[in-house]
N, CA and C of each residue as an Amber inpcrd file, in Angstrom:
protein
   648
  12.8970000 -15.1100000  -9.0380000  12.0250000 -14.2850000  -8.2040000
  11.9400000 -12.8910000  -8.8060000  10.7380000 -12.3210000  -8.8890000
  10.5180000 -11.0160000  -9.4820000  10.4890000  -9.9610000  -8.3920000
  11.1220000  -8.8250000  -8.6230000  11.1680000  -7.7680000  -7.6160000
  10.5450000  -6.4930000  -8.1620000   9.7680000  -5.8190000  -7.3200000
   9.2980000  -4.4830000  -7.6420000  10.4000000  -3.4900000  -7.2860000
  10.2100000  -2.2530000  -7.6880000  11.1960000  -1.2080000  -7.4190000
  11.4640000  -1.0880000  -5.9290000  12.7410000  -1.0640000  -5.5750000
  13.1380000  -1.0150000  -4.1670000  13.0260000   0.3990000  -3.6130000
  12.4920000   0.4980000  -2.4290000  12.4120000   1.7890000  -1.7550000
  13.6590000   1.9890000  -0.9070000  14.1660000   3.2050000  -0.8230000
  15.3860000   3.4800000  -0.0810000  15.1390000   3.5350000   1.4210000
  13.9110000   3.7900000   1.8290000  13.5920000   3.8560000   3.2520000
  12.2800000   3.1240000   3.4880000  12.1070000   2.5860000   4.7150000
  10.8450000   1.9130000   5.0160000   9.6790000   2.8780000   4.9010000
   8.6050000   2.4240000   4.2880000   7.4350000   3.2640000   4.0930000
   6.1760000   2.5300000   4.5210000   5.1600000   3.2890000   4.8670000
   3.8470000   2.7250000   5.0900000   2.9660000   3.1960000   3.9410000
   2.6930000   2.3210000   2.9970000   2.0260000   2.7520000   1.7650000
   0.6170000   3.2750000   1.9930000   0.2510000   4.1990000   1.1320000
  -1.1370000   4.6320000   1.0040000  -1.7500000   3.7200000  -0.0420000
  -2.7550000   2.9420000   0.3420000  -3.3360000   1.9480000  -0.5450000
  -4.5210000   2.5230000  -1.3190000  -4.4800000   2.3600000  -2.6350000
  -5.5570000   2.7870000  -3.5130000  -6.2270000   1.5430000  -4.0760000
  -7.4870000   1.3120000  -3.7290000  -8.2020000   0.1200000  -4.1740000
  -9.0620000   0.3820000  -5.3920000  -9.0110000  -0.5250000  -6.3640000
  -9.8100000  -0.4070000  -7.5790000 -10.6030000  -1.6880000  -7.7780000
 -11.9320000  -1.5630000  -7.8380000 -12.8200000  -2.7090000  -8.0130000
 -13.7190000  -2.4740000  -9.2160000 -14.4650000  -3.5060000  -9.5920000
 -15.4020000  -3.3940000 -10.7020000 -15.5140000  -4.7190000 -11.4170000
 -16.5150000  -4.8770000 -12.2740000 -16.7060000  -6.1350000 -12.9860000
 -15.5980000  -6.4030000 -13.9910000 -15.4930000  -7.6590000 -14.4090000
 -14.4920000  -8.0530000 -15.3860000 -14.6950000  -7.2990000 -16.6940000
 -13.6170000  -6.6860000 -17.2010000 -13.6920000  -5.9630000 -18.4560000
 -14.0870000  -4.5080000 -18.3360000 -14.3170000  -4.0360000 -17.1310000
 -14.7570000  -2.6450000 -16.9610000 -13.6360000  -1.6430000 -17.2220000
 -12.3920000  -2.0560000 -16.9940000 -11.2650000  -1.1500000 -17.1830000
 -10.4240000  -0.9460000 -15.9410000 -10.5300000  -1.8680000 -14.9830000
  -9.7750000  -1.7400000 -13.7290000  -8.2660000  -1.7630000 -13.9700000
  -7.8350000  -2.7150000 -14.7900000  -6.4030000  -2.9000000 -14.9870000
  -5.7770000  -1.6900000 -15.6690000  -6.4610000  -1.1390000 -16.6630000
  -5.9150000   0.0310000 -17.3370000  -5.8010000   1.2150000 -16.3840000
  -6.8390000   1.4340000 -15.5840000  -6.7930000   2.5270000 -14.6150000
  -5.6740000   2.2900000 -13.6120000  -5.5300000   1.0510000 -13.1680000
  -4.4710000   0.7220000 -12.2070000  -3.0910000   1.0260000 -12.7920000
  -2.8900000   0.6540000 -14.0460000  -1.5850000   0.8920000 -14.6790000
  -1.3000000   2.3750000 -14.8480000  -2.3190000   3.1350000 -15.2390000
  -2.1180000   4.5760000 -15.4190000  -1.8050000   5.2550000 -14.0850000
  -2.5220000   4.8560000 -13.0440000  -2.2570000   5.4260000 -11.7220000
  -0.8860000   5.0060000 -11.2050000  -0.5280000   3.7510000 -11.4680000
   0.7770000   3.2680000 -11.0350000   1.8960000   4.0800000 -11.6740000
   1.7110000   4.4330000 -12.9460000   2.7100000   5.2310000 -13.6420000
   2.8130000   6.6360000 -13.0430000   1.6600000   7.2400000 -12.7460000
   1.6570000   8.5990000 -12.2010000   2.1850000   8.6400000 -10.7630000
   1.8690000   7.6020000  -9.9920000   2.2240000   7.5820000  -8.5750000
   3.5330000   6.8380000  -8.2960000   4.1200000   6.2730000  -9.3570000
   5.3320000   5.4460000  -9.2090000   5.0740000   4.3300000  -8.1940000
   3.9560000   3.6420000  -8.4060000   3.4720000   2.6600000  -7.4420000
   3.4070000   1.2600000  -8.0400000   3.6700000   0.2310000  -7.2450000
   3.4350000  -1.1370000  -7.7010000   1.9410000  -1.4420000  -7.6850000
   1.5420000  -2.4420000  -8.4550000   0.1440000  -2.8800000  -8.4910000
   0.0460000  -4.2710000  -7.8990000  -0.8050000  -4.4160000  -6.9150000
  -1.0930000  -5.7210000  -6.3250000  -2.4330000  -6.1840000  -6.8840000
  -2.3980000  -7.2240000  -7.7150000  -3.6180000  -7.7360000  -8.3340000
  -4.2080000  -8.8560000  -7.4920000  -5.5160000  -8.7800000  -7.2600000
  -6.1750000  -9.8480000  -6.5210000  -6.1430000 -11.1660000  -7.2830000
  -5.8760000 -11.1130000  -8.5870000  -5.7520000 -12.3540000  -9.3630000
  -4.6510000 -13.2490000  -8.8190000  -3.6930000 -12.6760000  -8.1170000
  -2.6020000 -13.4700000  -7.5480000  -3.0800000 -14.4110000  -6.4480000
  -4.2600000 -14.1370000  -5.8990000  -4.6960000 -14.8410000  -4.7000000
  -5.7510000 -15.9190000  -4.9530000  -5.9330000 -16.3100000  -6.2200000
  -6.8330000 -17.4310000  -6.4660000  -6.2780000 -18.6770000  -5.7980000
  -7.1730000 -19.4870000  -5.2680000  -6.7590000 -20.6990000  -4.5670000
  -6.1140000 -21.6900000  -5.5200000  -5.1390000 -22.4100000  -5.0050000
  -4.4640000 -23.4330000  -5.7960000  -5.3920000 -24.6410000  -5.9740000
  -5.6180000 -25.0450000  -7.2100000  -6.5260000 -26.1590000  -7.4910000
  -5.7640000 -27.4120000  -7.9010000  -4.5540000 -27.5570000  -7.3830000
  -3.7080000 -28.6880000  -7.7660000  -4.3100000 -30.0320000  -7.3710000
  -5.2300000 -30.0270000  -6.4230000  -5.8520000 -31.2770000  -5.9830000
  -6.9230000 -31.7710000  -6.9540000  -7.2470000 -30.9690000  -7.9730000
  -8.2850000 -31.3380000  -8.9300000  -7.6780000 -31.6520000 -10.2910000
  -8.2670000 -32.6010000 -11.0360000  -7.8220000 -32.8190000 -12.4160000
  -8.1200000 -31.5880000 -13.2580000  -7.4010000 -31.4340000 -14.3760000
  -7.4900000 -30.2130000 -15.1710000  -8.9180000 -29.9180000 -15.6320000
  -9.6590000 -30.9320000 -16.0720000 -11.0240000 -30.7020000 -16.5340000
 -11.9030000 -30.1480000 -15.4200000 -11.6840000 -30.6250000 -14.2020000
 -12.4620000 -30.1290000 -13.0660000 -12.0670000 -28.6960000 -12.7300000
 -10.7840000 -28.3780000 -12.8650000 -10.3290000 -27.0100000 -12.6070000
 -11.0060000 -26.0390000 -13.5550000 -11.0940000 -26.4300000 -14.8260000
 -11.6960000 -25.5480000 -15.8340000 -13.1580000 -25.2460000 -15.5300000
 -13.8240000 -26.1410000 -14.8260000 -15.2390000 -25.9600000 -14.5260000
 -15.4720000 -25.2000000 -13.2200000 -14.4040000 -24.8640000 -12.5230000
 -14.5440000 -24.1640000 -11.2450000 -15.0970000 -22.7570000 -11.4650000
 -15.8230000 -22.2700000 -10.4760000 -16.3620000 -20.9170000 -10.5290000
 -15.3310000 -19.9480000  -9.9450000 -14.7080000 -19.1620000 -10.8220000
 -13.6800000 -18.2250000 -10.3920000 -14.2500000 -16.8340000 -10.1040000
 -15.5660000 -16.7140000 -10.1650000 -16.2010000 -15.3980000 -10.0340000
 -16.9780000 -15.2490000  -8.7380000 -16.5490000 -15.9880000  -7.7260000
 -17.1160000 -15.8570000  -6.3890000 -15.9830000 -15.5170000  -5.4210000
 -16.2590000 -14.8120000  -4.3520000 -15.2010000 -14.4460000  -3.4020000
 -14.4800000 -15.6560000  -2.8180000 -15.1970000 -16.7780000  -2.6900000
 -14.6050000 -17.9740000  -2.0970000 -13.5150000 -18.5880000  -2.9680000
 -13.4020000 -18.1350000  -4.2260000 -12.3570000 -18.6510000  -5.1120000
 -10.9880000 -18.0730000  -4.7740000 -10.9670000 -17.0360000  -3.9350000
  -9.7140000 -16.3870000  -3.5700000  -9.3270000 -16.7140000  -2.1350000
  -8.0290000 -16.6130000  -1.8690000  -7.4890000 -16.8710000  -0.5360000
  -7.6170000 -15.5810000   0.2870000  -8.7930000 -15.3840000   0.8490000
  -9.0900000 -14.1520000   1.5960000  -8.1070000 -13.9450000   2.7410000
  -7.8190000 -15.0010000   3.4780000  -6.9450000 -14.8710000   4.6500000
  -5.5540000 -14.3910000   4.2500000  -4.9800000 -14.9850000   3.2050000
  -3.6410000 -14.5820000   2.7740000  -3.6530000 -13.1570000   2.2290000
  -4.6700000 -12.8140000   1.4640000  -4.7800000 -11.4680000   0.9070000
  -4.7890000 -10.4140000   2.0010000  -5.6660000 -10.5740000   2.9710000
  -5.7770000  -9.5660000   4.0380000  -4.5100000  -9.5330000   4.8770000
  -3.9270000 -10.6960000   5.1230000  -2.6870000 -10.7490000   5.8950000
  -1.5700000  -9.9870000   5.1960000  -1.4250000 -10.1890000   3.8870000
  -0.3450000  -9.5190000   3.1700000  -0.6150000  -8.0270000   3.0000000
  -1.8640000  -7.6560000   2.7720000  -2.1850000  -6.2310000   2.6900000
  -1.9190000  -5.5300000   4.0200000  -2.2350000  -6.2030000   5.1040000
  -1.9830000  -5.6350000   6.4320000  -0.4930000  -5.4180000   6.6440000
   0.3100000  -6.3850000   6.2360000   1.7650000  -6.2400000   6.3680000
   2.2840000  -5.0860000   5.5140000   1.7750000  -4.9770000   4.2890000
   2.1840000  -3.8560000   3.4430000   1.8170000  -2.5240000   4.0830000
   0.5980000  -2.4450000   4.6150000   0.1370000  -1.2060000   5.2430000
   0.9920000  -0.8390000   6.4520000   1.6320000  -1.8420000   7.0540000
   2.5120000  -1.6000000   8.1990000   3.9320000  -1.2480000   7.7670000
   4.1890000  -1.3280000   6.4570000   5.5100000  -1.0000000   5.9520000
   6.4240000  -2.1880000   5.7970000   5.8570000  -3.3940000   5.7500000
   6.6540000  -4.6100000   5.6180000   6.5190000  -5.2070000   4.2200000
   7.5650000  -5.8320000   3.7150000   7.4910000  -6.4770000   2.4150000
   6.7580000  -7.8110000   2.5250000   6.2000000  -8.2550000   1.4120000
   5.4530000  -9.5150000   1.3870000   5.8540000 -10.3130000   0.1560000
   5.5830000 -11.6190000   0.2140000   5.8530000 -12.5310000  -0.8950000
   4.5190000 -12.8580000  -1.5670000   4.2410000 -12.2090000  -2.6860000
   2.9610000 -12.3400000  -3.3640000   2.9640000 -13.5770000  -4.2510000
   1.9430000 -14.4300000  -4.1380000   1.9010000 -15.6140000  -5.0000000
   1.7100000 -15.2480000  -6.4630000   2.0730000 -16.1550000  -7.3420000
   1.8910000 -15.9910000  -8.7810000   0.9490000 -17.0950000  -9.2540000
  -0.1260000 -16.7010000  -9.9370000  -1.1310000 -17.6670000 -10.3720000
  -1.0280000 -17.9080000 -11.8710000  -1.0800000 -19.1780000 -12.2590000
  -1.0100000 -19.5850000 -13.6570000  -2.4250000 -19.8620000 -14.1620000
  -2.9880000 -18.9360000 -14.9440000  -4.3700000 -19.0690000 -15.4050000
  -4.5190000 -20.0680000 -16.5460000  -3.4250000 -20.4390000 -17.1850000
  -3.5310000 -21.4440000 -18.2450000  -3.7370000 -22.8340000 -17.6670000
  -3.2770000 -23.0280000 -16.4190000  -3.4250000 -24.3470000 -15.7690000
  -4.2900000 -24.2940000 -14.5190000  -4.6830000 -23.0790000 -14.1040000
  -5.4710000 -22.8920000 -12.8830000  -4.7330000 -23.4390000 -11.6640000
  -3.4570000 -23.0610000 -11.5720000  -2.6130000 -23.5020000 -10.4760000
  -1.8100000 -22.3270000  -9.9350000  -1.4630000 -22.3840000  -8.6690000
  -0.5590000 -21.3970000  -8.0920000   0.8660000 -21.8180000  -8.4070000
   1.6150000 -20.9210000  -8.9950000   2.9870000 -21.2060000  -9.3820000
   3.8790000 -21.3370000  -8.1530000   5.0220000 -21.9910000  -8.3430000
   6.0060000 -22.0740000  -7.2670000   6.7350000 -20.7410000  -7.0990000
   6.6190000 -19.8800000  -8.0980000   7.2590000 -18.5690000  -8.0750000
   6.4650000 -17.5920000  -7.2020000   7.1740000 -16.6490000  -6.5870000
   6.5330000 -15.5690000  -5.8330000   7.1560000 -14.2530000  -6.2620000
   6.4550000 -13.1450000  -5.9880000   6.9710000 -11.8070000  -6.2520000
   7.1800000 -11.0940000  -4.9290000   8.3450000 -10.5360000  -4.7510000
   8.6140000  -9.7640000  -3.5460000   8.0990000  -8.3450000  -3.7460000
   7.1270000  -7.9530000  -2.9390000   6.5990000  -6.5890000  -3.0060000
   7.0530000  -5.8300000  -1.7710000   7.7700000  -4.7550000  -2.0090000
   8.2700000  -3.9230000  -0.9110000   7.3860000  -2.6890000  -0.7510000
   7.2970000  -2.1680000   0.4440000   6.4510000  -0.9910000   0.6700000
   6.9570000   0.2340000  -0.0770000   6.0320000   0.9030000  -0.7520000
   6.3060000   2.1550000  -1.4380000   5.3310000   3.2030000  -0.8930000
   5.5040000   4.4250000  -1.2970000   4.6240000   5.4790000  -0.7740000
   3.1680000   5.2070000  -1.1420000   2.9480000   4.6750000  -2.3540000
   1.6110000   4.3040000  -2.8090000   1.6370000   2.8640000  -3.3210000
   0.5260000   2.1640000  -3.1370000   0.3490000   0.8370000  -3.7240000
  -1.0660000   0.7550000  -4.2710000  -1.1990000   0.2450000  -5.4870000
  -2.4990000   0.0740000  -6.1160000  -2.9660000  -1.3590000  -5.8840000
  -4.1850000  -1.5290000  -5.3850000  -4.7740000  -2.8460000  -5.1520000
  -5.9530000  -2.9840000  -6.1130000  -5.8750000  -3.9640000  -7.0240000
  -6.8620000  -4.0360000  -8.1070000  -7.4470000  -5.4300000  -8.2480000
  -8.7700000  -5.5050000  -8.3970000  -9.3980000  -6.8010000  -8.6130000
 -10.9080000  -6.7320000  -8.4840000 -11.5520000  -7.8130000  -8.8980000
 -13.0140000  -7.8910000  -8.8470000 -13.5580000  -7.5950000  -7.4640000
 -12.9350000  -8.2020000  -6.4550000 -13.4970000  -8.1900000  -5.1080000
 -12.7460000  -7.2600000  -4.1450000 -12.0770000  -6.2590000  -4.6900000
 -11.3040000  -5.3550000  -3.8420000 -12.1540000  -4.7160000  -2.7470000
 -13.4280000  -4.4390000  -3.0460000 -14.2900000  -3.7950000  -2.0470000
 -15.2630000  -4.7690000  -1.3840000 -15.0650000  -6.0570000  -1.6040000
 -15.9970000  -7.0470000  -1.0460000 -15.7660000  -7.2690000   0.4470000
 -14.4940000  -7.3900000   0.8480000 -14.1870000  -7.7410000   2.2300000
 -13.9460000  -6.4940000   3.0770000 -14.5710000  -6.4750000   4.2190000
 -14.4190000  -5.3500000   5.1440000 -12.9670000  -5.1890000   5.5560000
 -12.2650000  -6.3220000   5.7320000 -10.8680000  -6.2730000   6.1410000
  -9.9660000  -5.6180000   5.1190000 -10.3140000  -5.7240000   3.8530000
  -9.5580000  -5.0390000   2.7970000  -9.9470000  -3.5660000   2.7410000
 -11.2510000  -3.3000000   2.7700000 -11.7190000  -1.9030000   2.6860000
 -11.1210000  -1.0380000   3.7860000 -10.9420000  -1.6190000   4.9540000
 -10.4360000  -0.8500000   6.0960000  -9.0040000  -0.3710000   5.8850000
  -8.2790000  -0.9980000   4.9740000  -6.8790000  -0.6570000   4.7480000
  -6.6920000   0.3670000   3.6300000  -7.7450000   0.6670000   2.8970000
  -7.6350000   1.5280000   1.7280000  -7.7520000   3.0030000   2.0820000
  -6.8810000   3.8000000   1.4870000  -6.9880000   5.2410000   1.6600000
  -7.9540000   5.8600000   0.6690000  -7.9770000   5.3110000  -0.5380000
  -8.8980000   5.7380000  -1.5880000  -9.4610000   4.5000000  -2.2530000
 -10.7780000   4.4290000  -2.4010000 -11.4080000   3.2650000  -3.0290000
 -12.1890000   3.7090000  -4.2590000 -12.0090000   2.9680000  -5.3520000
 -12.5810000   3.3420000  -6.6450000 -13.3470000   2.1640000  -7.2220000
 -14.5060000   2.4410000  -7.7980000 -15.2710000   1.4130000  -8.5030000
 -15.3880000   1.8400000  -9.9630000 -15.0160000   0.9260000 -10.8750000
 -15.0440000   1.2150000 -12.3050000 -16.2590000   0.5190000 -12.9250000
 -17.0600000   1.2640000 -13.6660000 -18.2540000   0.7120000 -14.2950000
 -18.1070000   0.7080000 -15.8160000 -18.8610000  -0.2020000 -16.4660000
 -18.9330000  -0.2470000 -17.9300000 -20.1190000  -1.1260000 -18.3000000
 -20.6790000  -0.9000000 -19.4870000 -21.8040000  -1.6890000 -19.9550000
 -21.4220000  -3.1430000 -20.1750000 -22.4190000  -4.0300000 -20.1060000
 -22.1510000  -5.4520000 -20.2340000 -21.5440000  -5.7970000 -21.5850000
 -21.9590000  -5.1290000 -22.6430000 -21.4110000  -5.4180000 -23.9690000
 -19.9310000  -5.0630000 -24.0410000 -19.5520000  -3.9590000 -23.4200000
 -18.1490000  -3.5430000 -23.3790000 -17.3250000  -4.5350000 -22.5690000
 -17.8510000  -4.9140000 -21.4180000 -17.1370000  -5.8440000 -20.5440000
 -16.8860000  -7.1790000 -21.2330000 -17.9060000  -7.6890000 -21.9380000
 -17.7380000  -8.9790000 -22.6010000 -16.6900000  -8.8970000 -23.7050000
 -16.7260000  -7.8690000 -24.5230000 -15.7590000  -7.7440000 -25.6110000
 -14.3320000  -7.6800000 -25.0770000 -14.1420000  -6.9470000 -23.9920000
 -12.8090000  -6.8470000 -23.4070000 -12.3810000  -8.1690000 -22.7910000
 -13.3070000  -8.8530000 -22.1530000 -13.0070000 -10.1560000 -21.5620000
 -12.6410000 -11.1630000 -22.6520000 -13.3720000 -11.1520000 -23.7370000
 -13.1050000 -12.0590000 -24.8500000 -11.7080000 -11.8230000 -25.4090000
 -11.3610000 -10.5790000 -25.6080000 -10.0430000 -10.2550000 -26.1430000
  -8.9410000 -10.7080000 -25.2060000  -9.0860000 -10.4180000 -23.9200000
  -8.0420000 -10.7760000 -22.9580000  -7.8570000 -12.2810000 -22.8380000
  -8.9610000 -13.0080000 -22.6760000  -8.8510000 -14.4390000 -22.4080000
  -8.3610000 -15.2310000 -23.6090000  -8.7220000 -14.8110000 -24.8130000
  -8.2270000 -15.5140000 -25.9940000  -6.7670000 -15.1550000 -26.2730000
  -6.3900000 -13.9170000 -25.9650000  -5.0260000 -13.4650000 -26.2630000
  -4.0280000 -13.8610000 -25.1910000  -4.4340000 -13.7740000 -23.9100000
  -3.4780000 -13.9660000 -22.8190000  -3.6150000 -15.3020000 -22.1020000
  -4.7740000 -15.9280000 -22.1780000  -4.9980000 -17.1180000 -21.3510000
  -5.3150000 -18.3780000 -22.1540000  -5.1090000 -18.3030000 -23.4630000
  -5.2510000 -19.4840000 -24.2930000  -6.6580000 -20.0400000 -24.3900000
  -7.6640000 -19.2070000 -24.2030000  -9.0510000 -19.6640000 -24.2320000
  -9.6280000 -19.5790000 -25.6310000 -10.6480000 -20.3980000 -25.9170000
 -11.3780000 -20.2940000 -27.1730000 -12.5340000 -19.3220000 -26.9990000
 -12.9700000 -18.6550000 -28.0760000 -14.1080000 -17.7390000 -27.9630000
 -15.3460000 -18.4170000 -27.3870000 -15.5870000 -19.6760000 -27.7780000
 -16.7690000 -20.3880000 -27.2800000 -16.6970000 -20.5860000 -25.7720000
 -15.5210000 -20.9440000 -25.2700000 -15.3920000 -21.1790000 -23.8230000
 -15.5320000 -19.8830000 -23.0400000 -15.0350000 -18.7810000 -23.6110000
 -15.1600000 -17.4810000 -22.9440000 -16.6300000 -17.0780000 -22.8590000
 -17.3430000 -17.2560000 -23.9570000 -18.7730000 -16.9050000 -23.9750000
 -19.5520000 -17.7540000 -22.9830000 -19.2460000 -19.0430000 -22.9380000
 -19.9570000 -19.9420000 -22.0230000 -19.7200000 -19.5380000 -20.5720000
 -18.4600000 -19.2630000 -20.2320000 -18.1480000 -18.8820000 -18.8550000
 -18.7690000 -17.5350000 -18.5020000 -18.7260000 -16.5940000 -19.4380000
 -19.2660000 -15.2700000 -19.1690000 -20.7650000 -15.3410000 -18.8790000
 -21.4600000 -16.1430000 -19.6680000 -22.9140000 -16.2740000 -19.4970000
 -23.2730000 -17.0410000 -18.2370000 -22.4930000 -18.0860000 -17.9470000
 -22.8320000 -18.9700000 -16.8250000 -22.4440000 -18.3970000 -15.4680000
 -21.2810000 -17.7430000 -15.3920000 -20.8100000 -17.3080000 -14.0780000
 -20.3820000 -15.8450000 -14.0100000 -19.6530000 -15.3670000 -15.0210000
 -19.0620000 -14.0200000 -14.9140000 -20.1300000 -12.9540000 -14.7350000
 -21.1030000 -12.9080000 -15.6220000 -22.1350000 -11.8750000 -15.5490000
 -23.0410000 -12.0370000 -14.3240000 -23.5970000 -13.2590000 -14.0690000
 -24.4820000 -13.3750000 -12.8980000 -23.7630000 -13.1550000 -11.5740000
 -22.4980000 -13.5840000 -11.4660000 -21.7610000 -13.3810000 -10.2150000
 -21.3970000 -11.9110000 -10.0230000 -21.1800000 -11.2100000 -11.1350000
 -20.9300000  -9.7700000 -11.0240000 -22.1530000  -9.0630000 -10.4510000
 -23.3220000  -9.4570000 -10.9300000 -24.5610000  -8.8550000 -10.4310000
 -24.7880000  -9.1850000  -8.9600000 -24.3660000 -10.3770000  -8.5640000
 -24.6080000 -10.8250000  -7.1920000 -23.5760000 -10.2780000  -6.2080000
 -22.2960000 -10.3000000  -6.5950000 -21.2290000 -10.0040000  -5.6380000
 -20.4850000  -8.6950000  -5.8890000 -20.3130000  -8.3180000  -7.1430000
 -19.3980000  -7.2220000  -7.4500000 -20.1000000  -5.8730000  -7.5610000
 -21.1420000  -5.8040000  -8.3780000 -21.8310000  -4.5220000  -8.5580000
 -22.3240000  -3.9220000  -7.2410000 -22.8310000  -4.7340000  -6.2940000
 -23.2850000  -4.1450000  -5.0230000 -22.1850000  -3.4650000  -4.2220000
 -20.9000000  -3.8180000  -4.4880000 -19.8270000  -3.2160000  -3.6920000
 -19.5120000  -1.7960000  -4.1200000 -20.1510000  -1.3160000  -5.1780000
 -19.9150000   0.0760000  -5.5890000 -20.3220000   1.0520000  -4.4810000
 -21.2190000   0.6160000  -3.5990000 -21.6600000   1.5150000  -2.5270000
 -20.5500000   1.7970000  -1.5200000 -19.5090000   0.9760000  -1.5230000
 -18.4010000   1.1810000  -0.5860000 -17.3150000   2.0850000  -1.1660000
 -17.4450000   2.4610000  -2.4250000 -16.3860000   3.2230000  -3.0960000
 -16.4470000   4.7080000  -2.7570000 -15.2770000   5.3110000  -2.6220000
 -15.2020000   6.7690000  -2.4960000 -15.5460000   7.4220000  -3.8230000
 -15.1850000   6.7490000  -4.9180000 -15.3740000   7.2830000  -6.2570000
 -15.9100000   6.1950000  -7.1780000 -16.8240000   6.5630000  -8.0680000
 -17.2870000   5.6710000  -9.1270000 -16.9660000   6.3540000 -10.4490000
 -16.1820000   5.6570000 -11.2910000 -15.7760000   6.2380000 -12.5730000
 -16.1850000   5.3010000 -13.6980000 -16.3390000   5.8480000 -14.8740000
 -16.7240000   5.0600000 -16.0380000 -15.4920000   4.5020000 -16.7380000
 -15.5600000   3.2210000 -17.0680000 -14.4650000   2.5920000 -17.7830000
 -14.4670000   2.8830000 -19.2590000 -15.4250000   3.6770000 -19.7280000
 -15.4760000   4.0360000 -21.1420000 -15.1820000   5.5150000 -21.3810000
 -15.0530000   6.2960000 -20.3230000 -14.6880000   7.6960000 -20.5040000
 -13.1790000   7.7880000 -20.7270000 -12.6780000   8.9090000 -21.2260000
 -11.2350000   9.0480000 -21.4170000 -10.4730000   8.7200000 -20.1320000
  -9.4380000   7.9050000 -20.2650000  -8.7140000   7.4520000 -19.0840000
  -8.1160000   8.6270000 -18.3150000  -7.7800000   9.6920000 -19.0190000
  -7.2150000  10.8630000 -18.3480000  -8.2070000  11.4700000 -17.3500000
  -9.5010000  11.3920000 -17.6780000 -10.5170000  11.9360000 -16.7760000
 -10.6040000  11.1040000 -15.4940000 -10.5800000   9.7880000 -15.6590000
 -10.6460000   8.9180000 -14.4830000  -9.4180000   9.1010000 -13.6070000
  -8.2500000   9.1650000 -14.2400000  -7.0150000   9.3440000 -13.4800000
  -7.0440000  10.6570000 -12.7080000  -7.4930000  11.7170000 -13.3500000
  -7.5450000  13.0300000 -12.6870000  -8.4880000  13.0030000 -11.4870000
  -9.6190000  12.3070000 -11.6350000 -10.5810000  12.2200000 -10.5360000
  -9.9820000  11.5010000  -9.3390000  -9.2810000  10.3990000  -9.6090000
  -8.6870000   9.6260000  -8.5180000  -7.5400000  10.3940000  -7.8720000
  -6.7150000  11.0120000  -8.6830000  -5.5820000  11.7630000  -8.1320000
  -6.0500000  12.9360000  -7.2660000  -7.1400000  13.5500000  -7.6590000
  -7.6700000  14.6570000  -6.8530000  -8.1000000  14.1640000  -5.4740000
  -8.7120000  12.9850000  -5.4230000  -9.1240000  12.4230000  -4.1270000
  -7.9020000  12.0810000  -3.2840000  -6.8990000  11.4690000  -3.9030000
  -5.6830000  11.1160000  -3.1710000  -5.0100000  12.3720000  -2.6160000
  -4.9520000  13.4120000  -3.4380000  -4.3160000  14.6480000  -3.0090000
  -4.9800000  15.2130000  -1.7630000  -6.3020000  15.0590000  -1.6870000
  -7.0260000  15.5860000  -0.5250000  -6.8620000  14.7270000   0.7190000
  -6.5890000  13.4330000   0.5430000  -6.6200000  12.5260000   1.6870000
  -5.2580000  11.9470000   2.0900000  -4.2930000  12.0020000   1.2000000
  -2.9580000  11.5100000   1.5560000  -2.1810000  12.6190000   2.2270000
  -1.6250000  12.3650000   3.4270000  -0.9410000  13.4250000   4.1610000
   0.1730000  14.1000000   3.3760000   0.8300000  13.3290000   2.5230000
   1.9500000  13.8970000   1.7740000   1.5570000  14.4310000   0.4250000
   0.2670000  14.3790000   0.0950000  -0.1770000  14.8290000  -1.2240000
   0.2890000  13.8740000  -2.3140000   0.5240000  14.4180000  -3.5030000
   0.9360000  13.6080000  -4.6440000   2.4500000  13.6920000  -4.8430000
   3.0600000  12.6570000  -5.4260000   4.5030000  12.7280000  -5.6940000
   4.8010000  13.7850000  -6.7440000   5.9550000  14.3930000  -6.6610000
   6.3310000  15.4320000  -7.6160000   6.9930000  14.8150000  -8.8320000
């Protein structure tokens, strides 16, 4: 079982949500903010539905770029518990097999928690829990190159399969479901500008809206 850093006292986290299309730079921004805020990152990738009932070839053909591919009920339930200051058992998803692992991660409440994923701003129930919401943008050519690098390096995919999926589902579903959610964001930042600029913009918003300001 994997554990995040333990807090010495019960806390009700200030949740920072980061959304945007695949390859825009959400994960990098989340990691940089997590480092500055000493915060754990809750990735929506953990909440993909378990496809164990399907043969592997059928799993590979599933559309992972629609909101229905994620366990919305579990996500909102666990975020609500975190916002109340309670620890949760976050599922672990195996993208090489498209299955939910038997392993879980124990996430304990910290002063700040970063929530990152394609559909972070899609559900009203998630948006209502966020103290600061951010949408990361980037051109389609940038997004594809980053997606290609990640999937071939980390998920055992071939370049041809990445291109096919990106053309068939990733790009059109982003236009349909993800890009429209930018209107719900407190901040829209570019995934191609210097990361220090994006971090500074987000931290300034948090400083204005978090009762305790920023950690020292």
